[in-house]
Backbone of each chain as ProteinMPNN parsed JSONL, in Angstrom:
{"seq_chain_A": "XXXXXXXXXXXXXXXXXXXXXXXXXXXXXXXXXXXXXXXXXXXXXXXXXXXXXXXXXXXXXXXXXXXXXXXXXXXXXXXXXXXXXXXXXXXXXXXXXXXXXXXXXXXXXXXX", "coords_chain_A": {"N_chain_A": [[83.993, 6.243, -13.329], [86.188, 3.543, -12.726], [88.361, 2.047, -15.007], [89.627, -1.0, -16.766], [91.166, -1.892, -19.585], [91.378, -4.114, -22.063], [92.311, -5.818, -25.208], [90.065, -8.156, -26.656], [90.937, -10.13, -28.213], [90.672, -13.057, -30.426], [94.236, -13.592, -29.751], [96.554, -14.866, -31.779], [99.31, -16.909, -31.743], [102.349, -18.258, -33.114], [103.482, -21.714, -31.826], [106.338, -21.334, -29.667], [107.019, -18.812, -30.242], [106.985, -15.225, -29.172], [104.333, -14.172, -27.062], [102.496, -11.177, -26.665], [100.718, -9.241, -24.327], [98.443, -6.863, -23.688], [97.36, -4.044, -21.512], [95.516, -1.368, -20.403], [94.698, 1.123, -17.922], [92.615, 3.361, -16.23], [92.635, 4.625, -13.716], [94.753, 6.87, -12.374], [96.084, 6.715, -9.887], [96.465, 3.958, -9.212], [98.0, 1.143, -7.784], [98.934, -1.491, -7.712], [99.299, -4.246, -9.736], [98.143, -6.955, -11.594], [98.291, -10.13, -13.285], [96.186, -12.603, -14.308], [95.555, -15.983, -15.287], [93.135, -17.927, -17.091], [91.713, -20.714, -17.756], [89.337, -22.311, -19.912], [86.346, -22.831, -18.36], [87.343, -22.937, -15.91], [88.797, -21.408, -12.792], [90.206, -18.212, -12.282], [93.71, -17.921, -12.255], [96.472, -16.699, -10.401], [99.41, -15.484, -11.951], [101.286, -13.523, -12.289], [102.527, -10.537, -10.572], [103.009, -7.071, -10.3], [104.506, -4.108, -9.004], [106.046, -1.792, -9.298], [107.419, 0.506, -11.72], [108.763, -0.67, -14.742], [110.218, -3.87, -15.577], [109.42, -7.084, -14.709], [110.441, -10.207, -14.152], [109.613, -13.726, -14.461], [110.449, -16.82, -14.719], [109.085, -17.946, -17.986], [107.571, -15.809, -18.24], [107.084, -12.17, -18.449], [106.401, -9.2, -16.774], [105.519, -6.029, -17.422], [105.52, -2.69, -16.645], [104.08, 0.662, -16.944], [103.643, 3.385, -15.491], [103.457, 5.982, -16.071], [102.176, 6.085, -18.595], [100.125, 4.631, -18.062], [99.866, 1.715, -18.38], [100.116, -1.564, -18.541], [101.781, -4.675, -19.267], [102.074, -8.157, -20.429], [104.503, -10.44, -21.246], [105.001, -13.468, -22.859], [107.215, -15.659, -23.244], [108.54, -18.152, -25.657], [106.179, -19.39, -26.199], [103.629, -21.938, -25.624], [101.413, -24.465, -26.528], [99.83, -25.013, -24.16], [99.671, -22.737, -23.111], [97.453, -21.48, -24.033], [94.687, -19.751, -23.467], [92.512, -17.608, -21.414], [93.733, -14.296, -20.5], [93.604, -12.344, -17.925], [93.706, -8.923, -16.917], [94.299, -7.173, -13.955], [93.678, -4.487, -11.575], [94.741, -2.816, -8.72], [92.935, -0.551, -6.713], [93.971, 2.469, -5.663], [94.256, 3.241, -2.281], [92.089, 1.747, -1.391], [91.316, -1.042, 0.371], [92.255, -4.104, -1.05], [90.532, -4.315, -3.354], [89.912, -5.211, -6.394], [89.957, -4.324, -9.882], [88.887, -5.789, -12.87], [89.936, -6.479, -16.166], [88.398, -7.303, -19.146], [89.676, -9.385, -20.244], [92.011, -11.171, -22.567], [91.996, -13.394, -25.092], [94.121, -15.944, -25.632], [95.636, -17.721, -28.251], [97.778, -20.424, -29.107], [99.362, -21.74, -31.519], [100.161, -24.824, -33.234]], "CA_chain_A": [[84.037, 4.745, -13.347], [87.507, 3.031, -13.056], [88.297, 0.961, -16.173], [90.678, -1.619, -17.106], [90.792, -2.276, -20.919], [92.118, -5.253, -22.976], [91.907, -6.328, -26.506], [89.47, -9.304, -26.304], [91.4, -11.184, -29.245], [91.831, -13.844, -29.905], [95.627, -13.268, -30.209], [97.102, -16.086, -32.152], [100.854, -16.908, -32.067], [102.842, -19.898, -33.231], [104.516, -22.253, -30.806], [107.837, -20.814, -29.709], [106.942, -17.309, -30.378], [106.596, -14.349, -27.909], [102.91, -13.316, -27.004], [102.537, -9.9, -26.026], [99.394, -9.08, -24.027], [98.4, -5.379, -23.15], [96.32, -3.666, -20.75], [95.458, -0.019, -20.044], [93.842, 1.458, -16.862], [92.187, 4.622, -16.183], [92.895, 5.051, -12.387], [96.239, 7.148, -12.416], [96.553, 6.379, -8.533], [96.44, 2.604, -8.939], [99.26, 0.896, -7.179], [99.271, -2.864, -7.862], [98.841, -4.67, -11.033], [98.154, -8.391, -11.518], [97.799, -10.922, -14.426], [95.538, -13.976, -13.995], [95.32, -16.868, -16.508], [91.833, -18.5, -16.923], [91.529, -21.705, -18.749], [88.111, -22.441, -20.098], [85.808, -23.575, -17.454], [88.183, -22.957, -14.695], [88.782, -20.093, -12.258], [91.421, -17.451, -12.555], [94.896, -18.33, -11.569], [97.378, -15.654, -10.407], [100.466, -15.706, -12.62], [102.212, -12.346, -12.219], [102.09, -9.206, -10.05], [104.106, -5.903, -10.478], [104.119, -2.843, -8.308], [106.984, -0.7, -9.855], [107.714, 0.674, -12.954], [109.87, -1.488, -15.227], [110.034, -5.139, -15.894], [109.581, -8.125, -13.581], [110.523, -11.564, -14.861], [109.349, -14.972, -13.6], [110.36, -18.02, -15.857], [108.809, -17.494, -19.396], [106.656, -14.555, -17.952], [107.653, -11.015, -18.029], [105.328, -8.268, -16.798], [106.01, -4.651, -17.902], [104.62, -1.654, -16.171], [104.435, 2.024, -17.351], [102.637, 4.217, -14.657], [103.108, 7.448, -16.834], [101.397, 5.816, -19.723], [98.93, 3.783, -17.486], [99.965, 0.693, -19.312], [100.809, -2.727, -18.161], [101.79, -5.789, -20.28], [102.405, -9.402, -20.144], [105.074, -11.248, -22.377], [105.138, -14.915, -22.778], [108.314, -16.19, -24.2], [108.569, -19.513, -26.046], [104.748, -19.934, -25.897], [103.423, -23.357, -25.621], [99.904, -24.728, -26.753], [99.201, -25.141, -22.77], [99.399, -21.273, -22.777], [96.183, -21.05, -24.651], [93.949, -19.414, -22.213], [92.264, -16.177, -21.45], [94.54, -13.672, -19.699], [92.978, -11.143, -17.21], [94.482, -7.924, -16.216], [93.596, -6.572, -12.715], [94.399, -3.409, -11.118], [94.181, -2.721, -7.497], [92.817, 0.706, -6.614], [94.743, 3.117, -4.636], [93.6, 3.725, -0.957], [90.919, 0.904, -1.159], [92.019, -2.415, 0.536], [91.835, -5.386, -1.706], [89.517, -4.196, -4.251], [90.601, -5.326, -7.53], [89.153, -4.062, -11.026], [89.328, -6.697, -13.728], [89.603, -6.259, -17.446], [87.631, -8.367, -19.837], [90.521, -10.36, -20.79], [92.507, -11.369, -23.794], [92.109, -14.914, -25.407], [95.477, -16.254, -26.486], [95.723, -19.212, -28.968], [99.136, -20.744, -29.371], [99.136, -22.811, -32.645], [101.425, -25.679, -33.513]], "C_chain_A": [[85.487, 4.42, -13.633], [87.421, 2.066, -14.12], [89.615, 0.332, -16.293], [90.429, -2.204, -18.535], [91.83, -3.194, -21.475], [91.413, -5.511, -24.19], [91.395, -7.731, -26.266], [90.15, -10.287, -27.135], [90.493, -11.853, -30.023], [93.159, -13.538, -30.61], [96.091, -14.608, -30.589], [98.485, -15.867, -32.485], [101.29, -18.287, -32.144], [103.555, -20.32, -31.935], [105.867, -21.834, -30.761], [107.947, -19.333, -29.76], [106.693, -16.427, -29.091], [105.183, -13.895, -28.017], [103.065, -12.149, -26.244], [100.833, -9.461, -25.707], [99.264, -7.704, -23.373], [97.15, -5.133, -22.493], [96.587, -2.267, -20.208], [94.45, 0.119, -18.842], [93.623, 2.805, -16.703], [92.551, 5.402, -14.824], [94.432, 5.577, -12.349], [96.839, 6.779, -10.834], [96.508, 4.845, -8.336], [97.882, 2.073, -8.582], [99.771, -0.531, -7.407], [98.595, -3.464, -9.002], [99.067, -6.301, -11.115], [97.659, -9.073, -12.901], [97.313, -12.237, -13.861], [95.424, -14.656, -15.348], [94.112, -17.733, -16.102], [91.657, -19.552, -17.916], [89.799, -21.914, -18.688], [87.375, -23.236, -18.914], [86.277, -23.666, -16.07], [88.224, -21.526, -14.001], [90.147, -19.468, -12.343], [92.579, -17.914, -11.742], [96.011, -17.238, -11.664], [98.623, -16.138, -11.083], [101.579, -14.767, -12.376], [101.681, -11.286, -11.504], [103.278, -8.27, -10.231], [103.502, -4.715, -9.716], [104.983, -1.673, -8.857], [107.244, -0.659, -11.271], [108.895, -0.247, -13.458], [109.306, -2.948, -15.565], [110.21, -6.005, -14.72], [109.364, -9.44, -14.331], [110.3, -12.719, -13.871], [109.188, -16.063, -14.701], [110.172, -17.307, -17.23], [107.942, -16.188, -19.376], [107.369, -13.34, -17.767], [106.351, -9.933, -17.986], [106.053, -6.836, -16.888], [105.046, -3.512, -17.349], [105.084, -0.127, -16.407], [103.361, 2.881, -16.756], [102.362, 5.448, -15.506], [102.157, 7.225, -17.878], [100.062, 5.032, -19.343], [98.797, 2.505, -18.316], [100.698, -0.447, -18.561], [100.758, -3.953, -19.106], [102.237, -7.06, -19.739], [103.131, -10.142, -21.356], [105.108, -12.618, -22.049], [106.179, -15.444, -23.723], [108.11, -17.756, -24.383], [107.141, -20.165, -25.695], [104.458, -21.33, -26.481], [101.782, -23.539, -25.858], [99.138, -24.849, -25.212], [99.06, -23.691, -22.311], [98.283, -20.73, -23.261], [95.203, -20.999, -23.422], [93.359, -17.992, -22.372], [92.997, -15.543, -20.262], [93.821, -12.365, -19.165], [93.838, -10.267, -16.492], [93.736, -7.38, -15.114], [94.446, -5.475, -12.166], [93.7, -3.068, -9.654], [93.992, -1.14, -7.203], [93.637, 1.266, -5.268], [93.847, 3.433, -3.611], [92.303, 2.779, -0.49], [91.457, -0.518, -0.88], [91.443, -3.484, -0.153], [90.779, -5.321, -2.74], [90.179, -4.017, -5.854], [89.422, -4.945, -8.798], [89.719, -4.847, -12.184], [89.165, -6.145, -15.154], [88.733, -7.438, -18.019], [88.324, -9.481, -20.32], [91.049, -10.691, -22.258], [92.59, -12.951, -24.13], [93.23, -15.229, -26.239], [95.342, -17.721, -27.06], [97.231, -19.291, -29.26], [98.96, -21.977, -30.357], [100.317, -23.786, -32.814], [101.915, -25.242, -34.789]], "O_chain_A": [[86.034, 4.906, -14.623], [86.467, 1.289, -14.162], [90.637, 0.948, -15.992], [89.493, -2.994, -18.661], [93.034, -2.99, -21.322], [90.188, -5.462, -24.296], [92.158, -8.525, -25.715], [89.955, -11.445, -26.767], [89.466, -11.249, -30.334], [93.229, -13.275, -31.811], [96.031, -15.497, -29.74], [98.902, -14.986, -33.238], [100.842, -19.245, -31.514], [104.092, -19.545, -31.143], [106.565, -21.954, -31.768], [108.932, -18.734, -29.328], [106.231, -16.933, -28.068], [104.839, -13.261, -29.014], [103.743, -12.146, -25.217], [99.946, -9.375, -26.556], [100.058, -7.455, -22.466], [96.1, -5.734, -22.721], [97.647, -1.973, -19.654], [93.49, -0.647, -18.746], [94.549, 3.525, -17.079], [92.734, 6.619, -14.816], [95.318, 4.725, -12.294], [98.047, 6.585, -10.696], [96.515, 4.481, -7.16], [98.862, 2.598, -9.11], [100.978, -0.75, -7.296], [97.411, -3.219, -9.23], [100.112, -6.812, -10.712], [96.722, -8.588, -13.536], [97.972, -12.876, -13.041], [95.23, -14.023, -16.385], [94.031, -18.214, -14.972], [91.422, -19.146, -19.054], [89.116, -21.727, -17.68], [87.881, -24.299, -18.556], [85.727, -24.342, -15.201], [87.733, -20.559, -14.584], [91.147, -20.175, -12.466], [92.392, -18.28, -10.582], [96.453, -16.876, -12.754], [98.946, -17.289, -10.786], [102.73, -15.187, -12.264], [100.497, -10.992, -11.669], [104.426, -8.71, -10.299], [102.318, -4.383, -9.753], [104.478, -0.551, -8.807], [107.285, -1.68, -11.957], [109.842, -0.542, -12.729], [108.112, -3.151, -15.79], [111.022, -5.738, -13.835], [108.358, -9.719, -14.984], [110.701, -12.706, -12.707], [108.193, -16.237, -15.404], [110.849, -16.35, -17.606], [107.658, -15.594, -20.416], [108.287, -13.355, -16.947], [105.509, -9.82, -18.877], [107.16, -6.669, -16.374], [103.854, -3.509, -17.657], [106.216, 0.27, -16.132], [102.314, 3.109, -17.362], [101.225, 5.897, -15.649], [101.322, 8.1, -18.105], [99.129, 4.836, -20.122], [97.739, 2.242, -18.888], [101.786, -0.247, -18.023], [99.705, -4.203, -19.692], [102.767, -7.077, -18.628], [102.482, -10.437, -22.359], [105.256, -12.913, -20.863], [105.927, -15.629, -24.914], [107.639, -18.493, -23.516], [106.987, -21.209, -25.062], [104.912, -21.777, -27.534], [100.997, -22.738, -25.351], [97.911, -24.771, -25.159], [98.436, -23.411, -21.288], [98.028, -19.555, -22.997], [94.974, -21.902, -22.617], [93.666, -17.28, -23.328], [92.954, -16.082, -19.155], [93.508, -11.45, -19.927], [94.6, -10.656, -15.608], [92.548, -7.114, -15.293], [95.675, -5.471, -12.242], [92.488, -3.043, -9.439], [94.966, -0.439, -7.48], [93.855, 0.687, -4.204], [92.731, 3.868, -3.894], [91.639, 2.992, 0.525], [92.0, -1.147, -1.788], [90.277, -3.822, 0.054], [90.142, -6.351, -2.963], [90.741, -3.036, -6.341], [88.23, -5.228, -8.684], [90.89, -4.662, -12.517], [88.249, -5.343, -15.332], [88.438, -8.414, -17.33], [87.732, -10.46, -20.774], [90.273, -10.364, -23.155], [93.259, -13.68, -23.398], [93.314, -14.849, -27.406], [94.993, -18.696, -26.395], [97.852, -18.292, -29.623], [98.475, -23.047, -29.991], [101.439, -23.405, -32.48], [102.925, -25.755, -35.271]]}, "seq_chain_B": "XXXXXXXXXXXXXXXXXXXXXXXXXXXXXXXXXXXXXXXXXXXXXXXXXXXXXXXXXXXXXXXXXXXXXXXXXXXXXXXXXXXXXXXXXXXXXXXXXXXXXXXXXXXXXXXXXXX", "coords_chain_B": {"N_chain_B": [[100.037, -19.86, -1.127], [96.5, -19.724, -0.009], [94.318, -22.752, 0.309], [91.423, -23.157, -1.344], [88.338, -24.13, -1.149], [85.238, -24.908, -2.857], [81.746, -25.351, -2.982], [78.546, -26.087, -4.436], [80.157, -27.387, -7.473], [78.977, -26.975, -9.865], [75.652, -26.378, -10.802], [72.177, -26.748, -11.875], [69.347, -24.854, -11.882], [65.945, -24.054, -11.088], [63.948, -21.271, -12.122], [63.245, -18.822, -9.72], [63.879, -20.275, -7.674], [66.247, -20.832, -4.759], [69.867, -20.788, -4.283], [72.534, -21.955, -2.321], [75.835, -21.271, -1.93], [78.926, -22.756, -0.905], [82.04, -21.856, 0.698], [85.192, -22.846, 1.763], [88.155, -22.296, 3.448], [91.575, -23.222, 3.906], [92.965, -21.836, 5.948], [93.052, -19.372, 8.434], [91.269, -16.308, 7.536], [90.896, -12.678, 7.178], [89.114, -11.26, 5.512], [86.753, -12.425, 3.139], [85.897, -12.646, -0.189], [83.204, -12.333, -2.652], [82.656, -12.993, -6.119], [81.336, -12.498, -9.4], [81.16, -13.82, -12.454], [79.992, -13.377, -15.314], [78.733, -14.782, -18.546], [81.219, -14.52, -21.002], [82.218, -12.363, -19.98], [83.959, -10.252, -17.593], [85.37, -10.39, -14.241], [83.255, -9.454, -11.506], [82.905, -7.838, -8.633], [81.018, -8.856, -5.751], [80.449, -8.784, -3.262], [82.133, -8.126, 0.05], [83.059, -10.054, 2.676], [83.244, -10.104, 6.014], [84.323, -11.673, 9.027], [81.981, -11.795, 11.775], [80.623, -9.391, 11.095], [78.396, -7.403, 9.046], [78.193, -8.197, 5.676], [79.767, -6.384, 3.091], [78.43, -4.701, 0.402], [78.594, -4.314, -3.077], [78.008, -1.629, -5.454], [74.817, -2.051, -7.071], [74.312, -4.694, -6.221], [72.494, -6.4, -3.701], [71.63, -7.184, -0.348], [69.22, -8.674, 0.061], [68.979, -10.09, -2.455], [71.503, -11.646, -2.464], [72.323, -12.84, -0.018], [74.756, -13.223, 2.504], [76.61, -15.242, 4.641], [79.048, -15.289, 7.266], [80.213, -17.102, 9.346], [82.648, -17.942, 10.713], [86.337, -17.563, 10.727], [87.174, -19.183, 8.458], [85.318, -19.878, 6.766], [82.504, -19.361, 4.503], [79.218, -18.382, 3.11], [77.402, -17.879, 0.229], [74.318, -16.922, -0.833], [72.245, -17.136, -3.699], [69.23, -15.751, -4.521], [65.865, -16.175, -5.162], [66.045, -16.928, -8.004], [66.733, -15.953, -11.434], [66.999, -16.358, -15.013], [68.923, -14.49, -15.68], [70.656, -14.65, -13.727], [72.468, -16.703, -14.277], [75.709, -17.699, -14.226], [79.313, -17.755, -13.39], [80.18, -18.007, -10.128], [82.316, -16.993, -7.706], [84.609, -17.497, -4.983], [86.862, -15.851, -3.155], [90.179, -15.089, -1.529], [92.506, -13.24, 0.22], [96.133, -13.372, 0.071], [99.68, -13.501, 0.643], [102.495, -11.63, 1.659], [101.836, -9.123, 2.333], [99.095, -9.343, 2.194], [98.256, -8.771, -0.326], [97.534, -10.121, -2.582], [95.268, -11.767, -4.48], [93.436, -14.857, -4.32], [91.555, -17.487, -5.833], [88.781, -19.7, -5.435], [87.495, -22.721, -6.833], [85.233, -22.117, -8.111], [81.638, -21.885, -8.88], [79.483, -22.898, -11.305], [76.651, -21.695, -12.304], [73.53, -22.463, -13.757], [70.514, -21.194, -14.663], [67.089, -22.127, -15.296]], "CA_chain_B": [[98.658, -19.347, -1.172], [95.544, -20.637, 0.637], [93.695, -23.681, -0.519], [90.0, -22.694, -1.349], [87.315, -25.288, -1.657], [83.959, -24.238, -3.073], [80.821, -26.187, -3.666], [78.822, -27.101, -5.49], [80.985, -26.826, -8.56], [77.895, -26.668, -10.795], [74.184, -26.669, -10.68], [71.125, -26.114, -12.842], [68.412, -24.442, -11.016], [64.659, -23.582, -11.58], [63.652, -19.927, -11.784], [62.25, -18.624, -8.503], [64.497, -20.967, -6.327], [67.649, -20.335, -4.264], [70.966, -21.625, -4.192], [73.602, -21.501, -1.432], [77.339, -21.655, -2.399], [79.868, -22.775, 0.288], [83.434, -21.579, 0.382], [85.892, -23.153, 2.846], [89.428, -21.974, 3.401], [92.359, -24.102, 4.808], [93.61, -20.965, 6.955], [91.927, -18.191, 8.777], [91.505, -15.069, 6.97], [89.929, -11.792, 7.686], [88.188, -11.125, 4.601], [86.6, -13.095, 1.882], [85.233, -11.913, -1.301], [82.542, -13.059, -3.642], [82.674, -12.527, -7.439], [80.306, -13.038, -10.382], [81.623, -13.744, -13.894], [78.827, -13.747, -16.328], [79.374, -15.344, -19.791], [81.89, -13.732, -21.878], [82.534, -11.067, -19.393], [85.189, -10.321, -16.638], [84.919, -10.649, -12.81], [82.503, -8.25, -10.757], [82.84, -8.083, -7.023], [79.656, -8.75, -5.419], [80.591, -8.325, -1.819], [83.117, -8.453, 0.844], [82.465, -10.684, 3.871], [84.03, -9.989, 7.14], [83.717, -12.44, 10.088], [81.446, -10.916, 12.636], [80.037, -8.152, 10.882], [77.608, -7.578, 8.017], [78.897, -7.975, 4.469], [79.754, -4.909, 2.544], [78.008, -4.953, -1.043], [78.996, -3.313, -4.22], [76.795, -1.12, -6.13], [74.262, -2.903, -8.021], [74.239, -5.899, -5.391], [71.95, -5.997, -2.618], [71.724, -8.18, 0.574], [68.087, -9.458, -0.194], [69.233, -11.087, -3.433], [72.79, -12.164, -2.369], [72.705, -12.808, 1.436], [76.003, -13.719, 2.947], [77.092, -15.56, 6.046], [80.56, -15.522, 7.486], [80.302, -17.606, 10.717], [84.054, -18.072, 11.302], [87.412, -16.983, 9.794], [87.588, -20.088, 7.461], [84.037, -20.32, 6.005], [81.354, -18.277, 3.962], [78.266, -18.876, 2.13], [76.73, -16.886, -0.69], [73.007, -17.465, -1.434], [71.605, -16.508, -4.778], [67.902, -15.83, -4.139], [64.72, -15.871, -6.15], [66.87, -16.683, -9.184], [66.127, -15.735, -12.908], [68.008, -16.716, -16.041], [70.008, -13.665, -15.569], [71.569, -15.017, -12.664], [73.362, -17.664, -14.773], [76.935, -16.984, -14.164], [80.082, -18.304, -12.413], [80.389, -17.421, -8.849], [83.846, -17.426, -7.205], [85.008, -17.194, -3.759], [88.348, -15.413, -3.107], [90.746, -14.672, -0.341], [93.827, -12.537, 0.106], [97.349, -13.981, 0.658], [100.758, -12.941, 0.34], [103.102, -11.132, 2.706], [100.946, -8.012, 2.824], [97.738, -9.606, 1.856], [97.94, -8.064, -1.473], [97.373, -11.023, -3.807], [93.919, -12.516, -4.464], [93.321, -16.15, -4.979], [90.285, -17.804, -6.083], [88.272, -20.943, -5.286], [87.279, -23.282, -8.224], [84.057, -21.664, -8.718], [80.32, -22.556, -9.02], [78.92, -22.697, -12.453], [75.197, -21.804, -12.093], [72.671, -22.126, -14.762], [68.979, -20.917, -14.261], [66.223, -22.218, -16.43]], "C_chain_B": [[97.641, -20.325, -0.59], [94.824, -21.64, -0.275], [92.128, -23.534, -0.144], [89.077, -23.64, -1.945], [85.963, -24.662, -1.827], [83.016, -25.468, -3.568], [79.388, -25.817, -3.575], [79.699, -26.631, -6.579], [80.202, -26.451, -9.731], [76.627, -27.014, -10.467], [73.296, -26.0, -11.662], [69.896, -26.06, -11.894], [67.122, -23.844, -11.735], [64.57, -21.948, -11.151], [62.735, -19.825, -10.545], [62.918, -19.242, -7.314], [65.674, -20.234, -5.877], [68.61, -21.216, -4.35], [72.036, -21.179, -3.068], [74.83, -22.064, -1.709], [78.085, -21.61, -1.171], [81.314, -22.543, -0.235], [84.174, -22.057, 1.748], [87.231, -22.996, 2.47], [90.284, -22.723, 4.374], [93.19, -23.333, 5.815], [92.651, -19.79, 7.27], [92.26, -16.916, 8.137], [90.479, -14.066, 7.391], [88.918, -11.523, 6.877], [87.959, -12.19, 3.603], [85.683, -12.486, 0.94], [84.549, -12.851, -2.23], [82.35, -12.283, -4.874], [81.689, -13.342, -8.174], [81.177, -13.041, -11.589], [80.551, -14.223, -14.884], [79.408, -14.088, -17.743], [79.912, -14.259, -20.749], [82.393, -12.455, -21.169], [83.571, -11.266, -18.056], [84.417, -10.361, -15.145], [84.242, -9.234, -12.331], [82.423, -8.698, -9.363], [81.573, -7.805, -6.782], [79.605, -8.181, -3.9], [81.765, -8.825, -1.131], [82.551, -9.022, 2.161], [83.49, -10.72, 5.084], [83.52, -10.832, 8.306], [83.078, -11.429, 11.239], [80.724, -9.686, 12.426], [79.215, -8.354, 9.527], [78.521, -7.361, 6.719], [78.821, -6.557, 3.886], [79.411, -5.173, 0.851], [78.522, -3.814, -1.899], [77.817, -2.709, -4.857], [76.304, -2.08, -7.208], [73.915, -4.359, -7.412], [73.52, -5.596, -4.136], [71.587, -7.326, -1.52], [70.345, -9.209, 0.407], [68.356, -10.527, -1.255], [70.37, -11.973, -3.334], [73.063, -12.121, -0.749], [73.911, -13.731, 1.581], [76.202, -14.128, 4.33], [78.571, -15.674, 5.976], [80.624, -15.968, 8.927], [81.65, -17.741, 11.385], [85.104, -17.437, 10.317], [87.82, -17.991, 8.698], [86.384, -20.498, 6.332], [83.302, -19.205, 5.652], [80.51, -18.94, 3.111], [77.705, -17.653, 1.348], [75.431, -17.64, -1.143], [72.47, -16.514, -2.688], [70.046, -16.751, -4.783], [66.91, -15.479, -5.246], [65.385, -15.809, -7.512], [66.126, -16.529, -10.503], [67.332, -16.247, -13.708], [69.175, -15.772, -15.996], [71.008, -13.86, -14.648], [72.689, -16.125, -13.079], [74.659, -17.112, -14.781], [77.925, -18.09, -13.429], [80.234, -17.583, -11.197], [81.473, -18.017, -8.145], [83.969, -16.709, -5.824], [86.466, -16.932, -3.731], [88.649, -14.995, -1.805], [91.995, -13.927, -0.613], [94.925, -13.404, 0.634], [98.491, -13.118, 0.317], [101.367, -12.151, 1.619], [102.209, -9.769, 3.321], [99.483, -8.047, 2.48], [97.234, -8.989, 0.531], [97.503, -8.895, -2.808], [96.025, -11.788, -3.526], [93.903, -13.771, -4.932], [91.829, -16.667, -4.91], [89.931, -19.315, -5.822], [88.009, -21.531, -6.753], [86.132, -23.024, -8.805], [82.803, -22.448, -8.703], [79.612, -22.061, -10.371], [77.312, -22.917, -12.288], [74.377, -21.554, -13.4], [71.078, -22.17, -14.309], [68.153, -21.119, -15.513], [64.92, -21.46, -16.248]], "O_chain_B": [[97.823, -21.541, -0.634], [94.725, -21.42, -1.482], [91.646, -23.717, 0.974], [89.076, -23.893, -3.15], [85.563, -23.9, -0.946], [83.384, -26.354, -4.339], [79.042, -25.203, -2.566], [79.981, -25.433, -6.591], [80.676, -25.673, -10.559], [76.485, -28.034, -9.792], [73.555, -24.921, -12.195], [69.501, -27.029, -11.245], [67.211, -23.238, -12.802], [65.015, -21.48, -10.103], [61.736, -20.517, -10.344], [62.663, -18.896, -6.16], [66.09, -19.218, -6.433], [68.332, -22.407, -4.488], [72.329, -19.985, -3.004], [74.946, -23.289, -1.74], [77.997, -20.646, -0.41], [81.721, -22.93, -1.331], [83.72, -21.628, 2.809], [87.62, -23.419, 1.382], [89.89, -22.901, 5.526], [94.021, -23.93, 6.499], [91.733, -19.368, 6.568], [93.406, -16.466, 8.175], [89.394, -14.4, 7.868], [87.786, -11.508, 7.359], [88.925, -12.849, 3.218], [84.723, -11.831, 1.346], [85.046, -13.917, -2.594], [81.958, -11.117, -4.837], [81.262, -14.451, -7.853], [81.987, -12.116, -11.655], [80.361, -15.41, -15.148], [80.525, -13.666, -18.044], [79.247, -13.324, -21.196], [82.954, -11.574, -21.82], [83.874, -12.38, -17.63], [83.2, -10.363, -14.961], [84.628, -8.129, -12.711], [81.943, -9.773, -9.005], [80.951, -6.872, -7.291], [78.846, -7.301, -3.493], [82.387, -9.795, -1.564], [81.6, -8.447, 2.691], [84.512, -11.4, 5.0], [82.326, -10.732, 8.59], [83.655, -10.384, 11.543], [80.266, -9.006, 13.344], [79.354, -9.419, 8.925], [79.422, -6.523, 6.682], [77.951, -5.735, 4.173], [80.189, -5.839, 0.168], [78.801, -2.674, -1.526], [76.716, -3.256, -4.792], [76.995, -2.721, -8.0], [73.267, -5.143, -8.105], [73.863, -4.606, -3.491], [71.286, -8.415, -2.009], [70.457, -10.416, 0.619], [68.038, -11.7, -1.056], [70.363, -13.008, -4.0], [73.958, -11.411, -0.291], [74.067, -14.773, 0.945], [75.943, -13.303, 5.205], [79.228, -16.028, 4.997], [81.109, -15.169, 9.729], [81.715, -17.643, 12.61], [84.772, -16.881, 9.27], [88.792, -17.686, 8.007], [86.51, -21.217, 5.34], [83.358, -18.165, 6.309], [80.863, -19.908, 2.437], [77.595, -16.547, 1.877], [75.442, -18.737, -1.702], [72.324, -15.297, -2.574], [69.619, -17.879, -5.033], [67.128, -14.62, -6.101], [65.327, -14.762, -8.157], [64.98, -16.962, -10.624], [68.427, -16.511, -13.212], [70.31, -16.181, -16.242], [72.11, -13.318, -14.731], [73.642, -16.392, -12.347], [74.797, -16.025, -15.341], [77.468, -19.129, -12.952], [80.446, -16.377, -11.33], [81.62, -19.226, -7.968], [83.53, -15.585, -5.582], [87.248, -17.732, -4.245], [87.799, -14.608, -1.002], [92.499, -14.036, -1.73], [94.687, -14.14, 1.591], [98.289, -12.054, -0.269], [100.639, -12.076, 2.609], [102.004, -9.517, 4.508], [98.756, -7.054, 2.463], [96.049, -8.738, 0.308], [97.19, -8.365, -3.874], [95.786, -12.34, -2.452], [94.381, -13.909, -6.058], [91.039, -16.297, -4.042], [90.823, -20.142, -6.009], [88.292, -20.863, -7.748], [85.853, -23.54, -9.887], [82.886, -23.662, -8.517], [79.217, -20.899, -10.468], [76.782, -24.022, -12.168], [74.55, -20.522, -14.048], [70.573, -23.105, -13.688], [68.358, -20.513, -16.565], [64.079, -21.453, -17.147]]}, "name": "protein", "num_of_chains": 2, "seq": "XXXXXXXXXXXXXXXXXXXXXXXXXXXXXXXXXXXXXXXXXXXXXXXXXXXXXXXXXXXXXXXXXXXXXXXXXXXXXXXXXXXXXXXXXXXXXXXXXXXXXXXXXXXXXXXXXXXXXXXXXXXXXXXXXXXXXXXXXXXXXXXXXXXXXXXXXXXXXXXXXXXXXXXXXXXXXXXXXXXXXXXXXXXXXXXXXXXXXXXXXXXXXXXXXXXXXXXXXXXXXXXXXXX"}
């Protein structure tokens, strides 16, 4: 059974700080990695994706991938109260078109 | 990304009844995906719907319980049949987009409560 694991949280960070969200996955052959943000009562929204080892930056968001350690993370710089949400990590299986395995999500709370 | 409209947005249903959820996309897509998100849990893929062929169901999901239609390249329905309280969940329609169709985008979801 392929697994994607995340700490459920809540992760509490003060406004302006860096939030660090982590995700590990079991399928060593996984190729694509995604971060979704889900506000309460809403559907998931894709905010970052990464395919290669290293860092990928987009605005205040940085995704980090380490395939050797089977680890992907999301950093949110200058955290804002509007960043308070659940962040879902998703991993695309190698060799299977479009099948994503989701983690259970980490709830982030940005405090004033 | 595609614009995905889903309805109803929420419903409260009685045990033993059925509910059909509709999903409309603003562009033609080959595959549409139906997910379930039970309270406090992550997303689980129910089935993949291709136009012109039978839907492909994931382990634990069967056509009799979750019949799917895909009459054209922009529309699909998911029916939750003979509902029980355990079917209370958010149901999400999704499609691929991106240069290589590698990114998955979701509709607004249907919040279903079964009494």
